[in-house]
N, CA, C and O of each residue as an XYZ file, in Angstrom:
536
protein
N      -7.684    -20.441    -52.047
C      -8.350    -19.240    -51.599
C      -8.752    -19.317    -50.132
O      -8.663    -18.325    -49.410
N      -9.187    -20.477    -49.695
C      -9.601    -20.602    -48.303
C      -8.423    -20.507    -47.353
O      -8.595    -20.027    -46.232
N      -7.242    -20.939    -47.743
C      -6.098    -20.859    -46.842
C      -5.685    -19.400    -46.621
O      -5.253    -19.060    -45.519
N      -5.801    -18.540    -47.613
C      -5.487    -17.119    -47.443
C      -6.500    -16.477    -46.498
O      -6.129    -15.651    -45.664
N      -7.758    -16.844    -46.618
C      -8.796    -16.308    -45.745
C      -8.589    -16.792    -44.308
O      -8.750    -16.015    -43.367
N      -8.236    -18.063    -44.132
C      -7.981    -18.609    -42.791
C      -6.762    -17.948    -42.171
O      -6.783    -17.584    -40.995
N      -5.704    -17.789    -42.949
C      -4.501    -17.134    -42.432
C      -4.787    -15.692    -42.024
O      -4.298    -15.237    -40.990
N      -5.564    -14.975    -42.814
C      -5.932    -13.602    -42.470
C      -6.760    -13.574    -41.194
O      -6.528    -12.728    -40.330
N      -7.709    -14.472    -41.061
C      -8.566    -14.519    -39.864
C      -7.748    -14.827    -38.616
O      -7.931    -14.188    -37.580
N      -6.853    -15.793    -38.709
C      -6.009    -16.143    -37.563
C      -5.098    -14.975    -37.203
O      -4.937    -14.664    -36.022
N      -4.504    -14.330    -38.189
C      -3.646    -13.171    -37.936
C      -4.407    -12.030    -37.294
O      -3.904    -11.390    -36.370
N      -5.620    -11.766    -37.775
C      -6.452    -10.710    -37.202
C      -6.826    -11.043    -35.758
O      -6.781    -10.175    -34.887
N      -7.189    -12.286    -35.509
C      -7.544    -12.721    -34.164
C      -6.360    -12.580    -33.211
O      -6.520    -12.097    -32.090
N      -5.183    -12.996    -33.648
C      -3.981    -12.899    -32.807
C      -3.607    -11.441    -32.536
O      -3.227    -11.101    -31.415
N      -3.710    -10.587    -33.539
C      -3.399     -9.166    -33.354
C      -4.362     -8.522    -32.371
O      -3.952     -7.767    -31.490
N      -5.639     -8.824    -32.526
C      -6.631     -8.271    -31.595
C      -6.395     -8.796    -30.185
O      -6.504     -8.035    -29.224
N      -6.077    -10.069    -30.040
C      -5.819    -10.643    -28.719
C      -4.608    -10.029    -28.053
O      -4.648     -9.715    -26.864
N      -3.525     -9.852    -28.804
C      -2.330     -9.222    -28.249
C      -2.591     -7.765    -27.874
O      -2.083     -7.281    -26.863
N      -3.378     -7.071    -28.683
C      -3.725     -5.689    -28.376
C      -4.540     -5.586    -27.093
O      -4.279     -4.717    -26.261
N      -5.524     -6.466    -26.926
C      -6.332     -6.474    -25.701
C      -5.495     -6.847    -24.485
O      -5.661     -6.252    -23.420
N      -4.597     -7.822    -24.625
C      -3.724     -8.214    -23.514
C      -2.812     -7.061    -23.113
O      -2.592     -6.832    -21.924
N      -2.280     -6.332    -24.094
C      -1.426     -5.180    -23.805
C      -2.207     -4.093    -23.074
O      -1.713     -3.527    -22.099
N      -3.405     -3.802    -23.530
C      -4.238     -2.800    -22.854
C      -4.586     -3.224    -21.428
O      -4.598     -2.389    -20.525
N      -4.867     -4.505    -21.216
C      -5.190     -4.994    -19.878
C      -3.996     -4.850    -18.937
O      -4.161     -4.456    -17.782
N      -2.801     -5.166    -19.420
C      -1.602     -5.046    -18.587
C      -1.337     -3.583    -18.245
O      -0.997     -3.267    -17.105
N      -1.487     -2.698    -19.211
C      -1.297     -1.263    -18.946
C      -2.331     -0.762    -17.962
O      -1.988     -0.004    -17.054
N      -3.582     -1.157    -18.110
C      -4.649     -0.704    -17.221
C      -4.408     -1.191    -15.796
O      -4.562     -0.419    -14.850
N      -4.034     -2.453    -15.630
C      -3.774     -2.978    -14.291
C      -2.552     -2.327    -13.662
O      -2.530     -2.098    -12.452
N      -1.551     -2.031    -14.451
C      -0.364     -1.379    -13.933
C      -0.589      0.064    -13.544
O       0.076      0.568    -12.639
N      -1.502      0.735    -14.200
C      -1.760      2.151    -13.930
C      -2.654      2.377    -12.724
O      -2.741      3.508    -12.246
N      -3.316      1.360    -12.216
C      -4.236      1.580    -11.101
C      -3.516      2.111     -9.876
O      -4.089      2.907     -9.131
N      -2.270      1.692     -9.640
C      -1.542      2.196     -8.481
C      -1.099      3.652     -8.697
O      -0.976      4.401     -7.729
N      -0.859      4.059     -9.938
C      -0.461      5.440    -10.207
C      -1.650      6.397    -10.124
O      -1.467      7.579     -9.833
N      -2.835      5.915    -10.368
C      -4.016      6.765    -10.358
C      -4.663      6.864     -8.979
O      -5.633      7.602     -8.805
N      -4.148      6.143     -8.015
C      -4.712      6.153     -6.665
C      -4.462      7.505     -6.018
O      -3.348      8.025     -6.073
N      -5.492      8.075     -5.407
C      -5.375      9.380     -4.773
C      -5.647      9.242     -3.280
O      -6.361      8.341     -2.840
N      -5.071     10.140     -2.527
C      -5.284     10.125     -1.087
C      -4.296     11.043     -0.390
O      -3.623     11.858     -1.021
N      -4.224     10.890      0.941
C      -3.323     11.691      1.753
C      -2.167     10.828      2.230
O      -2.353      9.664      2.585
N      -0.976     11.405      2.236
C       0.206     10.687      2.696
C       0.429     10.936      4.182
O       0.320     12.066      4.658
N       0.741      9.874      4.902
C       1.120      9.938      6.302
C       2.441      9.208      6.441
O       2.726      8.273      5.692
N       3.244      9.636      7.398
C       4.523      8.990      7.664
C       4.505      8.515      9.107
O       4.140      9.263     10.014
N       4.901      7.271      9.312
C       5.013      6.730     10.658
C       6.383      6.087     10.803
O       6.993      5.676      9.816
N       6.861      6.003     12.036
C       8.190      5.460     12.306
C       8.059      4.277     13.259
O       7.309      4.326     14.233
N       8.799      3.217     12.963
C       8.794      2.023     13.794
C      10.197      1.779     14.328
O      11.185      2.020     13.634
N      10.280      1.298     15.572
C      11.576      0.931     16.142
C      11.717     -0.584     16.232
O      12.443     -1.097     17.083
N      11.019     -1.295     15.353
C      11.079     -2.751     15.284
C      11.233     -3.171     13.831
O      11.173     -2.340     12.926
N      11.430     -4.447     13.618
C      11.589     -4.964     12.263
C      10.270     -4.866     11.499
O       9.203     -5.130     12.053
N      10.350     -4.490     10.242
C       9.163     -4.414      9.383
C       9.213     -5.499      8.316
O       8.636     -5.348      7.239
N       9.910     -6.597      8.621
C      10.004     -7.699      7.664
C       8.609     -8.241      7.376
O       7.832     -8.496      8.296
N       8.301     -8.415      6.105
C       6.979     -8.875      5.680
C       6.053     -7.734      5.284
O       5.002     -7.964      4.687
N       6.442     -6.496      5.615
C       5.657     -5.324      5.233
C       6.212     -4.819      3.908
O       7.359     -4.377      3.845
N       5.425     -4.878      2.870
C       5.875     -4.515      1.524
C       5.080     -3.338      0.995
O       4.069     -2.943      1.576
N       5.545     -2.783     -0.111
C       4.781     -1.762     -0.815
C       3.445     -2.382     -1.221
O       3.412     -3.524     -1.680
N       2.367     -1.661     -1.062
C       0.994     -2.077     -1.321
C       0.434     -3.008     -0.248
O      -0.633     -3.589     -0.448
N       1.123     -3.166      0.886
C       0.518     -3.887      2.001
C      -0.642     -3.061      2.529
O      -0.585     -1.832      2.488
N      -1.695     -3.703      3.026
C      -2.861     -2.944      3.486
C      -2.586     -2.153      4.762
O      -1.737     -2.516      5.576
N      -3.331     -1.064      4.906
C      -3.354     -0.267      6.122
C      -4.793     -0.289      6.612
O      -5.717      0.020      5.860
N      -4.983     -0.658      7.884
C      -6.332     -0.774      8.429
C      -6.472      0.101      9.657
O      -5.560      0.193     10.479
N      -7.625      0.743      9.774
C      -7.962      1.508     10.967
C      -9.024      0.725     11.713
O     -10.177      0.659     11.287
N      -8.630      0.136     12.820
C      -9.518     -0.699     13.640
C     -10.174     -1.806     12.816
O     -11.345     -2.127     13.019
N      -9.412     -2.388     11.887
C      -9.879     -3.509     11.093
C     -10.490     -3.152      9.755
O     -10.755     -4.038      8.942
N     -10.718     -1.870      9.511
C     -11.312     -1.428      8.252
C     -10.199     -0.954      7.323
O      -9.415     -0.088      7.711
N     -10.104     -1.496      6.102
C      -9.056     -1.050      5.177
C      -9.235      0.427      4.810
O     -10.304      0.838      4.358
N      -8.179      1.212      5.011
C      -8.242      2.641      4.703
C      -7.162      3.080      3.729
O      -7.199      4.216      3.257
N      -6.205      2.223      3.414
C      -5.152      2.642      2.504
C      -4.127      1.546      2.273
O      -4.367      0.369      2.542
N      -2.975      1.972      1.765
C      -1.894      1.054      1.411
C      -0.555      1.668      1.790
O      -0.430      2.886      1.917
N       0.440      0.814      1.970
C       1.805      1.264      2.231
C       2.395      1.754      0.917
O       2.388      1.035     -0.083
N       2.900      2.967      0.922
C       3.479      3.578     -0.276
C       4.967      3.269     -0.395
O       5.458      2.977     -1.485
N       5.693      3.333      0.740
C       7.141      3.106      0.726
C       7.614      2.813      2.137
O       6.957      3.181      3.111
N       8.747      2.156      2.242
C       9.400      1.970      3.538
C      10.896      2.123      3.323
O      11.449      1.645      2.333
N      11.540      2.797      4.265
C      12.977      3.043      4.148
C      13.545      3.324      5.541
O      12.804      3.487      6.510
N      14.849      3.374      5.613
C      15.522      3.663      6.880
C      15.419      5.162      7.141
O      15.642      5.974      6.243
N      15.078      5.523      8.379
C      14.946      6.928      8.760
C      16.323      7.588      8.807
O      17.337      6.893      8.869
N      16.370      8.922      8.780
C      17.667      9.622      8.766
C      18.569      9.333      9.965
O      19.785      9.496      9.868
N      17.999      8.908     11.092
C      18.845      8.621     12.253
C      19.413      7.197     12.253
O      20.186      6.847     13.144
N      19.043      6.376     11.273
C      19.503      4.992     11.117
C      19.109      4.094     12.295
O      19.682      3.018     12.467
N      18.142      4.521     13.100
C      17.626      3.694     14.191
C      16.181      3.286     13.952
O      15.767      2.198     14.351
N      15.419      4.144     13.309
C      14.003      3.894     13.075
C      13.772      3.516     11.617
O      14.626      3.743     10.761
N      12.614      2.941     11.350
C      12.192      2.610      9.998
C      11.021      3.525      9.650
O      10.026      3.572     10.373
N      11.144      4.243      8.551
C      10.111      5.170      8.098
C       9.183      4.444      7.129
O       9.640      3.844      6.156
N       7.885      4.501      7.396
C       6.887      3.877      6.530
C       5.922      4.964      6.075
O       5.291      5.631      6.894
N       5.815      5.133      4.758
C       4.913      6.123      4.166
C       3.610      5.419      3.812
O       3.612      4.394      3.130
N       2.497      5.979      4.283
C       1.175      5.385      4.117
C       0.318      6.314      3.271
O       0.305      7.525      3.488
N      -0.397      5.747      2.307
C      -1.346      6.506      1.494
C      -2.746      6.115      1.946
O      -3.177      4.980      1.744
N      -3.457      7.067      2.562
C      -4.833      6.845      3.004
C      -5.747      7.303      1.880
O      -5.624      8.428      1.396
N      -6.662      6.437      1.464
C      -7.548      6.706      0.335
C      -8.397      7.954      0.561
O      -8.685      8.325      1.699
N      -8.791      8.593     -0.536
C      -9.610      9.804     -0.470
C     -10.935      9.591      0.237
O     -11.419     10.486      0.929
N     -11.525      8.423      0.073
C     -12.829      8.184      0.680
C     -12.763      8.187      2.201
O     -13.792      8.324      2.862
N     -11.559      8.038      2.769
C     -11.398      8.046      4.218
C     -10.734      9.327      4.702
O     -10.311      9.411      5.854
N     -10.641     10.320      3.832
C     -10.032     11.580      4.234
C     -11.128     12.613      4.455
O     -12.302     12.351      4.192
N     -10.749     13.754      4.925
C     -11.715     14.820      5.138
C     -11.516     15.466      6.493
O     -11.326     16.679      6.568
N     -11.554     14.696      7.560
C     -11.370     15.223      8.900
C      -9.886     15.173      9.252
O      -9.271     14.107      9.215
N      -9.320     16.316      9.590
C      -7.892     16.376      9.873
C      -7.527     15.640     11.168
O      -6.386     15.203     11.319
N      -8.453     15.498     12.085
C      -8.154     14.906     13.387
C      -8.621     13.460     13.502
O      -8.738     12.947     14.614
N      -8.891     12.794     12.392
C      -9.452     11.434     12.477
C      -8.470     10.440     13.074
O      -8.892      9.444     13.660
N      -7.161     10.685     12.940
C      -6.170      9.781     13.508
C      -5.495     10.375     14.748
O      -4.474      9.859     15.202
N      -6.054     11.447     15.291
C      -5.467     12.059     16.482
C      -5.548     11.075     17.643
O      -6.583     10.446     17.862
N      -4.476     10.950     18.369
C      -4.434     10.031     19.497
C      -4.332      8.581     19.088
O      -4.613      7.688     19.889
N      -3.929      8.328     17.836
C      -3.812      6.953     17.348
C      -2.347      6.556     17.219
O      -1.460      7.404     17.119
N      -2.119      5.253     17.224
C      -0.781      4.729     16.998
C      -0.858      3.690     15.892
O      -1.900      3.074     15.665
N       0.255      3.509     15.216
C       0.352      2.508     14.158
C       1.197      1.351     14.676
O       2.221      1.552     15.330
N       0.753      0.148     14.374
C       1.481     -1.054     14.757
C       1.495     -2.006     13.570
O       0.656     -1.917     12.673
N       2.454     -2.910     13.579
C       2.540     -3.903     12.512
C       1.892     -5.186     13.009
O       2.193     -5.659     14.105
N       0.996     -5.750     12.194
C       0.277     -6.967     12.562
C       0.442     -8.020     11.482
O       0.734     -7.702     10.329
N       0.252     -9.283     11.865
C       0.326    -10.407     10.932
C      -0.988    -10.585     10.200
O      -2.059    -10.415     10.783
N      -0.907    -10.932      8.914
C      -2.099    -11.286      8.153
C      -2.538    -12.694      8.520
O      -3.735    -12.963      8.625
N      -1.611    -13.566      8.709
C      -1.900    -14.962      9.036
C      -0.599    -15.710      9.166
O       0.399    -15.156      9.628
N      -0.599    -16.973      8.759
C       0.608    -17.776      8.885
C       1.558    -17.590      7.703
O       2.613    -18.223      7.653
N       1.192    -16.725      6.745
C       2.007    -16.539      5.547
C       3.234    -15.676      5.798
O       4.174    -15.720      5.004
N       3.262    -14.900      6.862
C       4.373    -14.006      7.131
C       4.153    -12.619      6.583
O       4.974    -11.731      6.816
N       3.063    -12.403      5.855
C       2.751    -11.075      5.341
C       2.277    -10.193      6.494
O       1.645    -10.672      7.436
N       2.583     -8.923      6.411
C       2.249     -7.983      7.484
C       1.394     -6.853      6.929
O       1.361     -6.617      5.721
N       0.704     -6.158      7.827
C      -0.031     -4.957      7.470
C       0.086     -3.965      8.616
O       0.475     -4.331      9.725
N      -0.252     -2.705      8.348
C      -0.192     -1.656      9.353
C      -1.581     -1.502      9.952
O      -2.560     -1.287      9.237
N      -1.654     -1.614     11.263
C      -2.914     -1.467     11.990
C      -2.872     -0.149     12.750
O      -1.973      0.066     13.563
N      -3.832      0.735     12.497
C      -3.943      2.006     13.206
C      -5.073      1.869     14.213
O      -6.168      1.425     13.868
N      -4.807      2.253     15.460
C      -5.817      2.137     16.501
C      -5.631      3.283     17.491
O      -4.578      3.920     17.527
N      -6.648      3.536     18.281
C      -6.556      4.565     19.311
C      -5.541      4.127     20.358
O      -5.391      2.937     20.637
N      -4.854      5.092     20.925
C      -3.787      4.802     21.878
C      -4.319      4.893     23.294
O      -5.038      5.825     23.655
N      -3.948      3.907     24.079
C      -4.234      3.936     25.507
C      -2.910      4.157     26.225
O      -2.094      3.238     26.290
N      -2.674      5.348     26.766
C      -1.371      5.649     27.356
C      -1.023      4.766     28.553
O       0.154      4.604     28.877
N      -2.033      4.193     29.216
C      -1.755      3.371     30.390
C      -1.263      1.975     30.020
O      -0.409      1.425     30.716
N      -1.779      1.395     28.946
C      -1.405      0.026     28.587
C      -0.404     -0.032     27.446
O       0.372     -0.984     27.368
N      -0.395      0.945     26.566
C       0.537      0.935     25.442
C       1.895      1.459     25.882
O       1.990      2.326     26.751
N       2.928      0.929     25.282
C       4.279      1.364     25.591
C       4.559      2.736     25.006
O       3.728      3.297     24.293
N       5.723      3.268     25.308
C       6.064      4.592     24.783
C       6.306      4.542     23.272
O       6.733      3.524     22.727
N       6.028      5.651     22.624
C       6.296      5.742     21.191
C       7.767      6.094     20.993
O       8.387      6.687     21.876
N       8.329      5.734     19.840
C       9.747      6.044     19.620
C       9.993      7.560     19.573
O       9.170      8.324     19.068
N      11.137      7.966     20.108
C      11.517      9.372     20.090
C      12.154      9.693     18.758
O      13.062      8.993     18.310
N      11.685     10.741     18.131
C      12.230     11.174     16.839
C      13.207     12.306     17.091
O      12.819     13.364     17.587
N      14.468     12.095     16.753
C      15.517     13.074     17.018
C      16.004     13.747     15.725
O      17.166     14.142     15.626
N      15.116     13.873     14.747
C      15.460     14.491     13.481
C      14.212     15.161     12.952
O      13.107     14.805     13.362
N      14.356     16.137     12.038
C      13.154     16.750     11.457
C      12.485     15.789     10.480
O      13.109     15.374      9.504
N      11.221     15.427     10.728
C      10.548     14.488      9.816
C      10.267     15.094      8.464
O       9.707     14.428      7.593
């Protein structure tokens, strides 16, 4: 009689554990789908190696969003990077006016992130020319 009770208890424990693990995996996977914000598109004329989906986007060092996608632009010269800026940092339409996006290193790991900062026309180089409808 005790072996049937032990087997039932172990089976119940394993079923509950697998159910909780499945729910945890679904919940963690859905967090990226439930993220809300505004989409911005920026173009780079340099290599974006190390910049991946979900890489951080920072405005003057403060995290404001994540990279949504990166792909080759229609002119096959530039790289298009789609950025999702979180809702908590949205509201003012001109908050990034006069700003430029650059790719920066996280550290010695080779991982990259997008850094948004105000543009100084005297010291910063020219921005890439876009010869297609964005």
